[in-house]
N, CA, C and O atoms as CSV, one atom per row, in Angstrom:
chain,resi,resn,atom,element,x,y,z
A,1,GLN,N,N,-9.872,126.003,-72.354
A,1,GLN,CA,C,-9.140,125.247,-71.778
A,1,GLN,C,C,-8.186,124.421,-72.429
A,1,GLN,O,O,-8.752,123.608,-73.161
A,2,VAL,N,N,-6.990,124.330,-72.435
A,2,VAL,CA,C,-6.253,123.526,-73.031
A,2,VAL,C,C,-5.842,122.289,-72.219
A,2,VAL,O,O,-5.896,122.375,-70.992
A,3,GLN,N,N,-5.479,121.268,-72.732
A,3,GLN,CA,C,-4.992,119.611,-71.985
A,3,GLN,C,C,-4.184,119.400,-72.857
A,3,GLN,O,O,-4.336,119.409,-74.079
A,4,LEU,N,N,-2.839,119.099,-71.931
A,4,LEU,CA,C,-1.717,118.360,-72.685
A,4,LEU,C,C,-1.550,116.922,-72.050
A,4,LEU,O,O,-1.800,116.822,-70.849
A,5,VAL,N,N,-1.221,115.996,-72.628
A,5,VAL,CA,C,-1.031,114.715,-72.475
A,5,VAL,C,C,0.245,114.043,-72.929
A,5,VAL,O,O,0.303,113.544,-74.053
A,6,GLU,N,N,1.287,114.013,-72.081
A,6,GLU,CA,C,2.525,113.520,-72.583
A,6,GLU,C,C,2.431,112.122,-72.517
A,6,GLU,O,O,1.704,111.543,-71.709
A,7,SER,N,N,3.283,111.453,-73.501
A,7,SER,CA,C,3.702,110.027,-73.472
A,7,SER,C,C,4.924,109.459,-74.010
A,7,SER,O,O,5.619,110.418,-74.346
A,8,GLY,N,N,5.527,108.376,-74.257
A,8,GLY,CA,C,6.351,108.087,-74.774
A,8,GLY,C,C,7.782,107.807,-73.830
A,8,GLY,O,O,8.733,107.191,-74.312
A,9,GLY,N,N,7.791,108.243,-72.693
A,9,GLY,CA,C,8.848,108.098,-71.739
A,9,GLY,C,C,9.225,106.595,-71.645
A,9,GLY,O,O,8.495,105.751,-72.166
A,10,GLY,N,N,10.379,106.250,-70.972
A,10,GLY,CA,C,10.545,104.952,-70.443
A,10,GLY,C,C,12.167,104.983,-70.084
A,10,GLY,O,O,12.880,105.986,-70.090
A,11,LEU,N,N,12.581,103.567,-69.758
A,11,LEU,CA,C,13.923,103.317,-69.841
A,11,LEU,C,C,14.740,102.933,-70.993
A,11,LEU,O,O,14.483,101.933,-71.663
A,12,VAL,N,N,15.947,103.896,-71.284
A,12,VAL,CA,C,16.659,103.357,-72.085
A,12,VAL,C,C,18.132,103.380,-71.837
A,12,VAL,O,O,18.511,103.980,-70.831
A,13,GLN,N,N,19.050,102.788,-72.644
A,13,GLN,CA,C,20.529,102.907,-72.236
A,13,GLN,C,C,21.080,103.975,-72.914
A,13,GLN,O,O,20.558,104.471,-73.913
A,14,ALA,N,N,22.307,104.421,-72.323
A,14,ALA,CA,C,23.146,105.791,-72.841
A,14,ALA,C,C,23.294,105.268,-74.241
A,14,ALA,O,O,23.491,104.087,-74.528
A,15,GLY,N,N,23.163,106.418,-75.208
A,15,GLY,CA,C,23.023,106.156,-76.629
A,15,GLY,C,C,22.010,105.960,-77.535
A,15,GLY,O,O,22.060,106.164,-78.748
A,16,GLY,N,N,20.935,105.486,-76.774
A,16,GLY,CA,C,19.660,105.191,-77.430
A,16,GLY,C,C,18.728,106.393,-77.658
A,16,GLY,O,O,19.153,107.493,-77.306
A,17,SER,N,N,17.542,106.309,-78.190
A,17,SER,CA,C,16.650,107.257,-78.569
A,17,SER,C,C,15.247,106.913,-78.125
A,17,SER,O,O,14.780,105.775,-78.085
A,18,LEU,N,N,14.669,107.972,-77.815
A,18,LEU,CA,C,13.033,108.031,-77.387
A,18,LEU,C,C,12.541,109.279,-78.311
A,18,LEU,O,O,13.169,110.181,-78.866
A,19,ARG,N,N,11.226,108.974,-78.250
A,19,ARG,CA,C,10.355,110.136,-78.965
A,19,ARG,C,C,9.177,110.498,-78.076
A,19,ARG,O,O,8.282,109.673,-77.896
A,20,LEU,N,N,9.151,111.416,-77.648
A,20,LEU,CA,C,7.785,112.079,-76.661
A,20,LEU,C,C,6.952,112.593,-77.597
A,20,LEU,O,O,7.230,113.148,-78.660
A,21,SER,N,N,5.816,112.334,-77.061
A,21,SER,CA,C,4.688,113.105,-77.846
A,21,SER,C,C,3.641,113.818,-76.885
A,21,SER,O,O,3.180,113.135,-75.971
A,22,CYS,N,N,3.354,114.743,-76.980
A,22,CYS,CA,C,2.405,115.602,-76.368
A,22,CYS,C,C,1.074,115.989,-77.262
A,22,CYS,O,O,1.103,116.931,-78.054
A,23,ALA,N,N,-0.210,115.091,-77.039
A,23,ALA,CA,C,-1.368,115.403,-77.439
A,23,ALA,C,C,-1.862,116.579,-76.830
A,23,ALA,O,O,-1.895,116.768,-75.614
A,24,VAL,N,N,-2.246,117.362,-77.698
A,24,VAL,CA,C,-3.159,118.741,-77.243
A,24,VAL,C,C,-4.804,118.581,-77.723
A,24,VAL,O,O,-5.268,118.028,-78.720
A,25,SER,N,N,-5.409,119.211,-76.729
A,25,SER,CA,C,-6.660,119.047,-76.930
A,25,SER,C,C,-7.336,120.249,-76.450
A,25,SER,O,O,-6.844,120.721,-75.425
A,26,GLY,N,N,-8.181,120.759,-76.861
A,26,GLY,CA,C,-9.147,122.269,-76.486
A,26,GLY,C,C,-8.587,123.358,-77.557
A,26,GLY,O,O,-9.242,124.388,-77.717
A,27,ARG,N,N,-7.728,123.210,-78.086
A,27,ARG,CA,C,-7.066,124.326,-79.091
A,27,ARG,C,C,-6.233,123.766,-80.145
A,27,ARG,O,O,-5.404,122.870,-79.987
A,28,SER,N,N,-6.575,124.486,-81.460
A,28,SER,CA,C,-5.440,123.902,-82.464
A,28,SER,C,C,-3.749,124.334,-82.234
A,28,SER,O,O,-3.401,125.484,-81.966
A,29,ILE,N,N,-3.029,123.460,-82.355
A,29,ILE,CA,C,-1.556,124.002,-81.939
A,29,ILE,C,C,-0.922,124.949,-83.060
A,29,ILE,O,O,0.139,125.573,-83.028
A,30,THR,N,N,-1.890,124.867,-84.058
A,30,THR,CA,C,-1.420,125.906,-85.135
A,30,THR,C,C,-1.364,127.484,-84.568
A,30,THR,O,O,-0.689,128.371,-85.091
A,31,THR,N,N,-2.113,127.627,-83.531
A,31,THR,CA,C,-2.191,128.953,-82.868
A,31,THR,C,C,-1.278,128.903,-81.559
A,31,THR,O,O,-1.229,129.895,-80.831
A,32,LEU,N,N,-0.625,127.861,-81.292
A,32,LEU,CA,C,0.124,127.867,-79.836
A,32,LEU,C,C,1.360,127.912,-80.182
A,32,LEU,O,O,1.786,127.525,-81.270
A,33,GLN,N,N,2.129,128.463,-79.136
A,33,GLN,CA,C,3.678,128.233,-79.024
A,33,GLN,C,C,3.648,127.124,-78.108
A,33,GLN,O,O,2.772,127.032,-77.249
A,34,LEU,N,N,4.683,126.172,-78.273
A,34,LEU,CA,C,4.589,124.810,-77.718
A,34,LEU,C,C,6.077,124.611,-76.933
A,34,LEU,O,O,7.029,125.030,-77.590
A,35,ALA,N,N,6.370,124.081,-75.738
A,35,ALA,CA,C,7.593,123.833,-75.382
A,35,ALA,C,C,7.567,122.491,-74.524
A,35,ALA,O,O,6.614,121.968,-73.946
A,36,TRP,N,N,8.807,122.118,-74.606
A,36,TRP,CA,C,9.262,120.912,-73.662
A,36,TRP,C,C,10.106,121.260,-72.574
A,36,TRP,O,O,11.110,121.946,-72.765
A,37,PHE,N,N,9.760,120.816,-71.363
A,37,PHE,CA,C,10.440,121.301,-70.254
A,37,PHE,C,C,10.978,120.043,-69.518
A,37,PHE,O,O,10.311,119.039,-69.766
A,38,ARG,N,N,12.068,119.847,-68.635
A,38,ARG,CA,C,12.270,118.652,-67.906
A,38,ARG,C,C,12.730,119.021,-66.562
A,38,ARG,O,O,13.429,120.022,-66.404
A,39,GLN,N,N,12.437,118.395,-65.750
A,39,GLN,CA,C,12.944,118.526,-64.309
A,39,GLN,C,C,13.611,117.084,-63.821
A,39,GLN,O,O,13.085,115.971,-63.849
A,40,ALA,N,N,14.822,117.428,-63.404
A,40,ALA,CA,C,15.508,115.973,-62.698
A,40,ALA,C,C,15.290,116.343,-61.098
A,40,ALA,O,O,14.940,117.413,-60.600
A,41,PRO,N,N,15.587,115.207,-60.529
A,41,PRO,CA,C,15.196,115.182,-58.967
A,41,PRO,C,C,16.310,116.367,-58.490
A,41,PRO,O,O,17.367,116.543,-59.096
A,42,VAL,N,N,15.923,117.098,-57.383
A,42,VAL,CA,C,16.513,118.095,-56.754
A,42,VAL,C,C,16.867,119.299,-57.657
A,42,VAL,O,O,17.707,120.095,-57.235
A,43,LYS,N,N,16.243,119.515,-58.977
A,43,LYS,CA,C,16.824,120.280,-59.781
A,43,LYS,C,C,15.700,121.266,-60.226
A,43,LYS,O,O,14.561,120.880,-59.961
A,44,GLU,N,N,15.809,122.398,-60.818
A,44,GLU,CA,C,14.778,123.161,-61.169
A,44,GLU,C,C,14.240,122.762,-62.458
A,44,GLU,O,O,15.023,122.057,-63.095
A,45,ARG,N,N,13.048,123.027,-63.071
A,45,ARG,CA,C,12.415,122.997,-64.176
A,45,ARG,C,C,13.165,123.637,-64.844
A,45,ARG,O,O,13.689,124.657,-64.397
A,46,GLU,N,N,13.433,123.106,-66.298
A,46,GLU,CA,C,14.285,123.815,-67.173
A,46,GLU,C,C,13.550,123.522,-68.633
A,46,GLU,O,O,13.208,122.392,-68.981
A,47,MET,N,N,13.382,124.594,-69.347
A,47,MET,CA,C,13.000,124.581,-70.736
A,47,MET,C,C,14.092,123.900,-71.756
A,47,MET,O,O,15.202,124.429,-71.821
A,48,VAL,N,N,13.809,122.742,-72.553
A,48,VAL,CA,C,14.564,121.815,-73.457
A,48,VAL,C,C,14.557,122.733,-74.640
A,48,VAL,O,O,15.506,123.403,-75.047
A,49,ALA,N,N,13.005,122.646,-75.272
A,49,ALA,CA,C,12.952,123.054,-76.664
A,49,ALA,C,C,11.771,123.658,-76.721
A,49,ALA,O,O,10.849,123.279,-75.998
A,50,ARG,N,N,11.635,124.681,-77.588
A,50,ARG,CA,C,10.089,125.398,-77.944
A,50,ARG,C,C,10.118,125.605,-79.566
A,50,ARG,O,O,11.045,125.812,-80.350
A,51,THR,N,N,8.814,125.471,-79.718
A,51,THR,CA,C,8.401,125.631,-81.013
A,51,THR,C,C,7.446,126.894,-81.434
A,51,THR,O,O,6.517,127.187,-80.682
A,52,HIS,N,N,7.619,127.465,-82.349
A,52,HIS,CA,C,7.050,128.730,-82.494
A,52,HIS,C,C,5.545,128.263,-83.149
A,52,HIS,O,O,5.468,127.163,-83.696
A,53,TRP,N,N,4.489,129.053,-83.074
A,53,TRP,CA,C,3.095,128.678,-83.466
A,53,TRP,C,C,3.076,128.176,-85.264
A,53,TRP,O,O,2.311,127.467,-85.918
A,54,SER,N,N,4.180,128.864,-85.561
A,54,SER,CA,C,4.393,128.779,-87.256
A,54,SER,C,C,5.084,127.126,-87.569
A,54,SER,O,O,5.032,126.602,-88.682
A,55,GLY,N,N,5.697,126.490,-86.385
A,55,GLY,CA,C,6.259,125.193,-86.516
A,55,GLY,C,C,7.936,125.570,-86.297
A,55,GLY,O,O,8.700,124.756,-85.779
A,56,VAL,N,N,8.266,126.575,-86.650
A,56,VAL,CA,C,9.446,126.877,-86.516
A,56,VAL,C,C,10.132,126.624,-84.987
A,56,VAL,O,O,9.784,127.164,-83.937
A,57,GLN,N,N,11.116,125.724,-85.171
A,57,GLN,CA,C,11.988,125.634,-83.574
A,57,GLN,C,C,12.610,126.875,-83.326
A,57,GLN,O,O,13.334,127.418,-84.161
A,58,SER,N,N,12.341,127.383,-82.133
A,58,SER,CA,C,12.590,128.857,-81.911
A,58,SER,C,C,13.572,128.986,-80.776
A,58,SER,O,O,14.156,130.043,-80.538
A,59,TYR,N,N,13.772,127.634,-79.931
A,59,TYR,CA,C,14.935,127.444,-79.129
A,59,TYR,C,C,14.900,125.996,-78.718
A,59,TYR,O,O,13.936,125.258,-78.514
A,60,VAL,N,N,16.390,125.744,-78.636
A,60,VAL,CA,C,16.979,124.406,-77.839
A,60,VAL,C,C,17.764,124.759,-76.988
A,60,VAL,O,O,18.506,125.687,-77.310
A,61,SER,N,N,17.889,124.266,-75.809
A,61,SER,CA,C,18.934,124.445,-74.983
A,61,SER,C,C,20.261,123.855,-75.267
A,61,SER,O,O,20.257,122.878,-76.016
A,62,ASP,N,N,21.389,124.269,-74.810
A,62,ASP,CA,C,22.462,124.031,-75.111
A,62,ASP,C,C,22.990,122.558,-74.491
A,62,ASP,O,O,23.938,121.984,-75.027
A,63,SER,N,N,22.492,122.145,-73.640
A,63,SER,CA,C,22.593,120.990,-73.501
A,63,SER,C,C,22.090,119.625,-74.040
A,63,SER,O,O,22.377,118.471,-73.722
A,64,VAL,N,N,21.275,120.122,-74.928
A,64,VAL,CA,C,20.731,119.046,-75.970
A,64,VAL,C,C,20.737,119.327,-77.354
A,64,VAL,O,O,20.232,118.585,-78.197
A,65,LYS,N,N,21.377,120.526,-77.620
A,65,LYS,CA,C,21.639,120.948,-78.991
A,65,LYS,C,C,22.285,119.776,-79.908
A,65,LYS,O,O,23.155,119.024,-79.471
A,66,GLY,N,N,21.776,119.703,-81.200
A,66,GLY,CA,C,22.167,118.516,-81.796
A,66,GLY,C,C,21.826,117.004,-81.578
A,66,GLY,O,O,22.190,116.054,-82.271
A,67,ARG,N,N,20.954,116.999,-80.324
A,67,ARG,CA,C,20.402,115.680,-80.106
A,67,ARG,C,C,18.862,115.746,-80.002
A,67,ARG,O,O,18.101,114.804,-80.223
A,68,PHE,N,N,18.545,116.888,-79.665
A,68,PHE,CA,C,16.852,116.696,-79.518
A,68,PHE,C,C,16.267,117.635,-80.519
A,68,PHE,O,O,16.849,118.697,-80.743
A,69,THR,N,N,15.386,117.389,-81.014
A,69,THR,CA,C,14.374,118.044,-81.812
A,69,THR,C,C,13.215,118.089,-81.526
A,69,THR,O,O,12.667,117.053,-81.151
A,70,ILE,N,N,12.580,119.154,-81.603
A,70,ILE,CA,C,10.985,119.627,-81.447
A,70,ILE,C,C,10.155,119.523,-82.493
A,70,ILE,O,O,10.508,120.312,-83.370
A,71,SER,N,N,9.182,118.883,-82.798
A,71,SER,CA,C,8.363,119.102,-84.150
A,71,SER,C,C,7.043,118.957,-83.649
A,71,SER,O,O,6.768,118.551,-82.520
A,72,ARG,N,N,6.088,119.367,-84.684
A,72,ARG,CA,C,4.899,118.992,-84.427
A,72,ARG,C,C,3.972,118.530,-85.727
A,72,ARG,O,O,4.190,118.944,-86.866
A,73,ASP,N,N,3.054,117.737,-85.429
A,73,ASP,CA,C,2.170,117.309,-86.360
A,73,ASP,C,C,0.697,117.906,-86.365
A,73,ASP,O,O,-0.211,117.558,-85.609
A,74,ASN,N,N,0.638,118.813,-87.301
A,74,ASN,CA,C,-0.983,119.582,-87.103
A,74,ASN,C,C,-2.098,118.863,-87.093
A,74,ASN,O,O,-2.983,119.011,-86.251
A,75,ALA,N,N,-2.125,118.122,-87.932
A,75,ALA,CA,C,-3.060,117.042,-88.479
A,75,ALA,C,C,-3.538,116.228,-86.877
A,75,ALA,O,O,-4.682,116.195,-86.423
A,76,ARG,N,N,-2.548,115.747,-86.373
A,76,ARG,CA,C,-2.870,115.210,-85.217
A,76,ARG,C,C,-2.902,116.156,-83.953
A,76,ARG,O,O,-3.162,115.732,-82.827
A,77,ASN,N,N,-2.640,117.362,-84.214
A,77,ASN,CA,C,-2.708,118.339,-82.865
A,77,ASN,C,C,-1.713,117.630,-81.711
A,77,ASN,O,O,-2.057,117.258,-80.590
A,78,THR,N,N,-0.420,117.558,-82.300
A,78,THR,CA,C,0.389,116.701,-81.380
A,78,THR,C,C,1.942,117.268,-81.506
A,78,THR,O,O,2.396,117.523,-82.621
A,79,VAL,N,N,2.617,117.425,-80.483
A,79,VAL,CA,C,3.793,118.015,-80.671
A,79,VAL,C,C,4.701,116.841,-80.067
A,79,VAL,O,O,4.266,116.051,-79.229
A,80,TYR,N,N,6.018,116.804,-80.579
A,80,TYR,CA,C,6.982,115.502,-80.431
A,80,TYR,C,C,8.199,116.115,-80.079
A,80,TYR,O,O,8.378,117.227,-80.576
A,81,LEU,N,N,9.340,115.537,-79.128
A,81,LEU,CA,C,10.388,115.662,-78.919
A,81,LEU,C,C,11.253,114.487,-79.316
A,81,LEU,O,O,11.291,113.467,-78.629
A,82,GLN,N,N,11.914,114.632,-80.378
A,82,GLN,CA,C,12.816,113.385,-80.695
A,82,GLN,C,C,14.345,113.337,-79.888
A,82,GLN,O,O,15.194,114.214,-80.048
A,83,MET,N,N,14.490,112.365,-79.159
A,83,MET,CA,C,15.739,112.470,-78.251
A,83,MET,C,C,16.753,111.656,-78.651
A,83,MET,O,O,16.456,110.486,-78.408
A,84,ASN,N,N,17.979,111.785,-79.234
A,84,ASN,CA,C,18.876,110.924,-79.795
A,84,ASN,C,C,20.184,110.909,-78.911
A,84,ASN,O,O,20.469,111.900,-78.238
A,85,ASN,N,N,20.889,109.906,-78.915
A,85,ASN,CA,C,22.165,109.987,-78.116
A,85,ASN,C,C,22.083,110.493,-76.723
A,85,ASN,O,O,22.814,111.307,-76.160
A,86,LEU,N,N,20.899,109.755,-76.215
A,86,LEU,CA,C,20.798,110.059,-74.871
A,86,LEU,C,C,21.818,109.626,-73.678
A,86,LEU,O,O,22.489,108.594,-73.655
A,87,LYS,N,N,21.776,110.750,-72.601
A,87,LYS,CA,C,23.024,110.391,-71.680
A,87,LYS,C,C,22.177,110.472,-70.262
A,87,LYS,O,O,21.086,110.987,-70.017
A,88,PRO,N,N,23.095,109.774,-69.445
A,88,PRO,CA,C,22.248,109.614,-68.070
A,88,PRO,C,C,21.921,111.045,-67.347
A,88,PRO,O,O,21.080,111.089,-66.450
A,89,GLU,N,N,22.561,112.106,-67.740
A,89,GLU,CA,C,22.203,113.453,-67.368
A,89,GLU,C,C,20.803,113.635,-67.925
A,89,GLU,O,O,19.979,114.293,-67.291
A,90,ASP,N,N,20.579,113.208,-68.810
A,90,ASP,CA,C,18.971,113.456,-69.539
A,90,ASP,C,C,17.680,112.966,-68.648
A,90,ASP,O,O,16.542,113.408,-68.809
A,91,THR,N,N,18.038,112.027,-67.729
A,91,THR,CA,C,17.132,111.551,-66.815
A,91,THR,C,C,16.376,112.483,-66.124
A,91,THR,O,O,16.912,113.291,-65.366
A,92,ALA,N,N,14.768,112.434,-66.378
A,92,ALA,CA,C,14.175,113.474,-65.632
A,92,ALA,C,C,12.549,113.241,-65.935
A,92,ALA,O,O,12.252,112.180,-66.483
A,93,VAL,N,N,11.754,113.941,-65.690
A,93,VAL,CA,C,10.601,114.047,-65.770
A,93,VAL,C,C,10.304,115.150,-66.881
A,93,VAL,O,O,10.590,116.318,-66.621
A,94,TYR,N,N,9.643,114.762,-68.320
A,94,TYR,CA,C,9.556,115.848,-69.307
A,94,TYR,C,C,8.102,116.260,-69.367
A,94,TYR,O,O,7.155,115.485,-69.237
A,95,TYR,N,N,8.025,117.556,-69.577
A,95,TYR,CA,C,6.718,118.109,-69.387
A,95,TYR,C,C,6.442,118.880,-70.842
A,95,TYR,O,O,7.362,119.306,-71.541
A,96,CYS,N,N,5.102,118.987,-71.167
A,96,CYS,CA,C,4.657,119.747,-72.126
A,96,CYS,C,C,3.980,120.895,-71.848
A,96,CYS,O,O,3.038,120.835,-71.058
A,97,ASN,N,N,4.301,121.993,-72.382
A,97,ASN,CA,C,3.795,123.409,-71.853
A,97,ASN,C,C,3.301,124.128,-73.064
A,97,ASN,O,O,3.793,124.061,-74.190
A,98,THR,N,N,2.286,124.810,-72.695
A,98,THR,CA,C,1.923,126.208,-73.301
A,98,THR,C,C,1.218,127.129,-72.659
A,98,THR,O,O,0.347,126.937,-71.811
A,99,GLN,N,N,1.652,128.234,-73.121
A,99,GLN,CA,C,0.956,129.485,-71.901
A,99,GLN,C,C,0.888,129.011,-70.289
A,99,GLN,O,O,1.901,128.905,-69.598
A,100,ALA,N,N,-0.053,128.825,-69.954
A,100,ALA,CA,C,-0.310,128.405,-68.404
A,100,ALA,C,C,-0.804,127.039,-67.970
A,100,ALA,O,O,-1.260,126.648,-66.896
A,101,PHE,N,N,-0.536,126.319,-69.331
A,101,PHE,CA,C,-1.239,124.750,-69.055
A,101,PHE,C,C,0.296,123.899,-69.155
A,101,PHE,O,O,1.310,124.262,-69.750
A,102,TRP,N,N,0.116,122.922,-68.528
A,102,TRP,CA,C,0.928,121.833,-68.396
A,102,TRP,C,C,0.469,120.482,-68.360
A,102,TRP,O,O,-0.679,120.314,-67.948
A,103,GLY,N,N,1.224,119.349,-68.755
A,103,GLY,CA,C,0.731,117.954,-68.740
A,103,GLY,C,C,1.219,117.511,-67.662
A,103,GLY,O,O,1.901,118.268,-66.971
A,104,LYS,N,N,0.985,116.187,-67.269
A,104,LYS,CA,C,1.404,115.570,-66.044
A,104,LYS,C,C,2.797,115.032,-66.059
A,104,LYS,O,O,3.374,114.654,-65.040
A,105,GLY,N,N,3.243,115.015,-67.095
A,105,GLY,CA,C,5.036,114.601,-67.300
A,105,GLY,C,C,4.736,112.909,-67.599
A,105,GLY,O,O,3.807,112.148,-67.328
A,106,THR,N,N,6.184,112.761,-68.379
A,106,THR,CA,C,6.493,111.451,-68.917
A,106,THR,C,C,7.878,111.176,-68.258
A,106,THR,O,O,8.587,112.181,-68.311
A,107,GLN,N,N,8.331,110.364,-67.798
A,107,GLN,CA,C,9.394,109.855,-67.081
A,107,GLN,C,C,10.420,109.229,-67.924
A,107,GLN,O,O,10.130,108.139,-68.417
A,108,VAL,N,N,11.800,109.840,-68.218
A,108,VAL,CA,C,12.859,109.369,-69.266
A,108,VAL,C,C,13.905,109.020,-68.093
A,108,VAL,O,O,14.222,109.822,-67.215
A,109,THR,N,N,14.354,107.812,-68.198
A,109,THR,CA,C,15.343,107.326,-67.318
A,109,THR,C,C,16.673,106.797,-68.307
A,109,THR,O,O,16.556,105.934,-69.178
A,110,VAL,N,N,17.654,107.346,-68.049
A,110,VAL,CA,C,18.948,106.877,-69.116
A,110,VAL,C,C,19.653,106.210,-68.285
A,110,VAL,O,O,20.055,106.801,-67.283
A,111,SER,N,N,19.968,104.877,-68.474
A,111,SER,CA,C,21.157,103.802,-67.797
A,111,SER,C,C,22.521,104.335,-68.406
A,111,SER,O,O,22.707,104.858,-69.505
A,112,SER,N,N,23.284,104.102,-67.549
A,112,SER,CA,C,24.844,104.013,-68.186
A,112,SER,C,C,25.453,102.995,-68.708
A,112,SER,O,O,26.605,103.114,-69.127
């Protein structure tokens, strides 16, 4: 059983930055492909970024390319999402995912 706990969300002004964390337990992240998703009100959940088990960033959504970066700290068994130059349209609940496992999410709100 893999457990995922997100943190780091909050309220930020447009142009600001946040770093989300996803603490993973139950399995080493060095064996996992991990992804960040987000879901805004009345919208479908969408993948934002994904990192291969090797640590290579294997996918970034066009809507966040150049602004968001996914990374991992194997020693802490944690995955991060660095979000820069945030825009109001980035407002959503952000979820960490691997295989069939999901965290409960962390709210990000960007004010204009």
